[in-house]
Wavefront OBJ file of the C-alpha trace (Angstrom):
o trace
v -13.738 20.411 -41.056
v -12.399 23.874 -41.426
v -9.178 25.179 -39.876
v -10.971 26.778 -36.888
v -12.654 23.460 -35.986
v -9.334 21.617 -36.201
v -7.700 24.220 -33.951
v -10.527 23.894 -31.395
v -10.239 20.083 -31.362
v -6.454 20.300 -31.031
v -6.773 22.821 -28.201
v -9.340 20.661 -26.394
v -7.134 17.555 -26.649
v -4.109 19.545 -25.515
v -5.968 20.873 -22.452
v -7.203 17.382 -21.500
v -3.671 15.952 -21.745
v -2.220 18.883 -19.814
v -4.871 18.532 -17.115
v -4.232 14.803 -16.706
v -0.490 15.399 -16.505
v -0.946 18.077 -13.838
v -3.287 15.831 -11.832
v -0.784 12.974 -12.010
v 1.993 15.256 -10.756
v -0.180 16.497 -7.886
v -1.066 12.896 -6.910
v 2.618 11.905 -7.074
v 3.607 14.889 -4.921
v 0.906 14.151 -2.356
v 1.946 10.498 -2.164
v 5.590 11.366 -1.623
v 4.879 14.145 0.860
v 2.681 11.855 2.980
v 5.316 9.170 3.403
v 7.336 8.941 6.578
v 11.071 9.299 5.967
v 12.660 6.061 7.144
v 16.335 6.020 8.139
v 18.983 3.313 8.054
v 19.480 1.778 11.492
v 23.046 2.994 12.058
v 22.125 6.499 10.850
v 19.042 6.514 13.080
v 21.068 5.625 16.162
v 23.560 8.396 15.402
v 20.752 10.928 14.842
v 18.990 9.799 18.016
v 22.102 10.636 20.024
v 22.447 14.056 18.420
v 18.754 14.923 18.679
v 18.128 13.337 22.087
v 15.467 11.028 20.679
v 14.648 7.344 20.683
v 14.588 4.991 17.696
v 11.400 3.363 16.448
v 12.051 0.230 14.384
v 9.021 -0.956 12.418
v 9.446 -4.565 11.306
v 7.252 -5.645 8.420
v 6.948 -8.159 5.592
v 5.719 -7.532 2.060
v 3.021 -10.217 2.225
v 1.665 -9.104 5.599
v -1.812 -7.512 5.308
v -1.589 -5.851 8.728
v 1.785 -4.357 7.790
v 0.150 -2.838 4.702
v -2.652 -1.525 6.907
v -0.119 0.108 9.262
v 1.612 1.732 6.298
v -1.633 2.952 4.725
v -3.460 4.061 7.867
v -0.785 4.912 10.427
v 2.553 5.837 8.853
v 0.933 7.975 6.152
v -1.328 9.885 8.564
v 0.005 13.399 9.185
v -0.789 13.393 12.934
v 0.834 9.988 13.469
v 3.851 11.106 11.456
v 4.122 14.252 13.597
v 4.025 12.183 16.801
v 6.618 9.715 15.552
v 9.008 12.460 14.469
v 8.546 14.378 17.734
v 10.017 11.548 19.808
v 11.716 9.088 17.449
v 13.988 8.526 14.497
v 12.057 5.930 12.453
v 13.580 2.827 10.858
v 11.707 0.377 8.657
v 12.969 -3.192 8.274
v 11.551 -5.695 5.825
v 12.070 -9.176 7.263
v 11.834 -10.703 3.781
v 14.726 -8.594 2.474
v 18.157 -10.026 3.319
v 19.862 -6.624 3.668
v 22.678 -6.369 6.194
v 22.529 -3.874 9.055
v 25.125 -2.511 11.416
v 23.857 -2.915 14.956
v 26.127 -2.187 17.924
v 29.187 -2.500 15.705
v 28.201 -5.858 14.207
v 26.987 -6.576 10.705
v 23.881 -8.760 10.665
v 20.876 -9.499 8.494
v 17.289 -8.593 9.302
v 16.518 -12.030 10.771
v 19.408 -11.832 13.245
v 18.420 -8.303 14.224
v 14.797 -9.389 14.667
v 15.908 -12.192 16.954
v 17.984 -9.845 19.118
v 15.056 -7.395 19.345
v 12.607 -10.192 20.240
v 10.568 -9.900 17.041
v 8.578 -13.047 16.332
v 6.121 -11.780 13.719
v 4.992 -8.781 11.740
v 4.115 -6.055 12.162
v 6.212 -5.386 15.258
v 7.390 -2.080 16.678
v 10.677 -2.084 18.581
v 11.642 0.926 20.658
v 15.367 1.518 21.180
v 17.317 4.061 23.173
v 20.115 5.985 21.466
v 22.586 3.211 22.360
v 20.462 0.671 20.504
v 19.207 -1.069 23.633
v 15.688 -2.458 23.469
v 13.292 -0.455 25.638
v 10.094 -2.198 24.623
v 8.384 -3.873 21.710
v 4.809 -4.175 20.533
v 3.714 -6.887 18.113
v 0.619 -6.636 15.930
v -1.512 -4.030 14.249
v -2.462 -0.948 16.265
v -5.273 1.435 15.367
v -4.477 5.147 15.313
v -5.712 5.848 18.859
v -3.721 3.054 20.456
v -0.687 3.775 18.293
v -0.695 7.445 19.357
v -0.935 6.494 23.045
v 1.924 4.028 22.713
v 4.133 6.548 20.903
v 3.493 9.136 23.630
v 3.964 6.569 26.412
v 7.373 5.462 25.194
v 8.417 8.793 23.687
v 7.833 10.789 26.873
v 9.662 8.213 29.000
v 6.560 7.393 31.059
v 7.202 3.693 30.408
v 9.912 3.909 33.092
v 7.586 5.083 35.854
v 3.983 4.029 35.157
v 2.204 1.132 33.522
v 0.619 1.611 30.125
v -2.811 1.079 31.714
v -2.186 3.928 34.171
v -0.800 6.157 31.419
v -3.849 5.498 29.268
v -6.132 6.812 32.026
v -4.354 10.200 32.124
l 1 2 3 4 5 6 7 8 9 10 11 12 13 14 15 16 17 18 19 20 21 22 23 24 25 26 27 28 29 30 31 32 33 34 35 36 37 38 39 40 41 42 43 44 45 46 47 48 49 50 51 52 53 54 55 56 57 58 59 60 61 62 63 64 65 66 67 68 69 70 71 72 73 74 75 76 77 78 79 80 81 82 83 84 85 86 87 88 89 90 91 92 93 94 95 96 97 98 99 100 101 102 103 104 105 106 107 108 109 110 111 112 113 114 115 116 117 118 119 120 121 122 123 124 125 126 127 128 129 130 131 132 133 134 135 136 137 138 139 140 141 142 143 144 145 146 147 148 149 150 151 152 153 154 155 156 157 158 159 160 161 162 163 164 165 166 167 168 169 170
């Protein structure tokens, strides 16, 4: 091999490596930018007061396949993310992680909080007002259409005046 051939091979290898590195950075950026920014519960309640919003608490467990499906199909979807952030400050709580939370001035673990918010399984969505009072909760996986309706129903305050069935007809 002459020097020109070696330079061409080196250049080709360099371009392949550079291309793969750039693609990896783009994938990493897209993954991060698609994730919903979850808040700590006490911070979320404070922000909800300041921003005149509600708090959405998404309870999940690592081994729960429907929780994974919610994360992959709902929380990462740009339209769902937009709807959530329009009305709510989002909080994510892993029921398998024994982290302590401050809720209404008391320190408690995720299991105690789940009990207070009537969570009996995962995934479960709990909707709180800015004082931390439970407005409503919804257990189980929701597809994008139903999730969007529920977010709008609670987020707009319609839950206080009409049934979900009536709201869904509008």
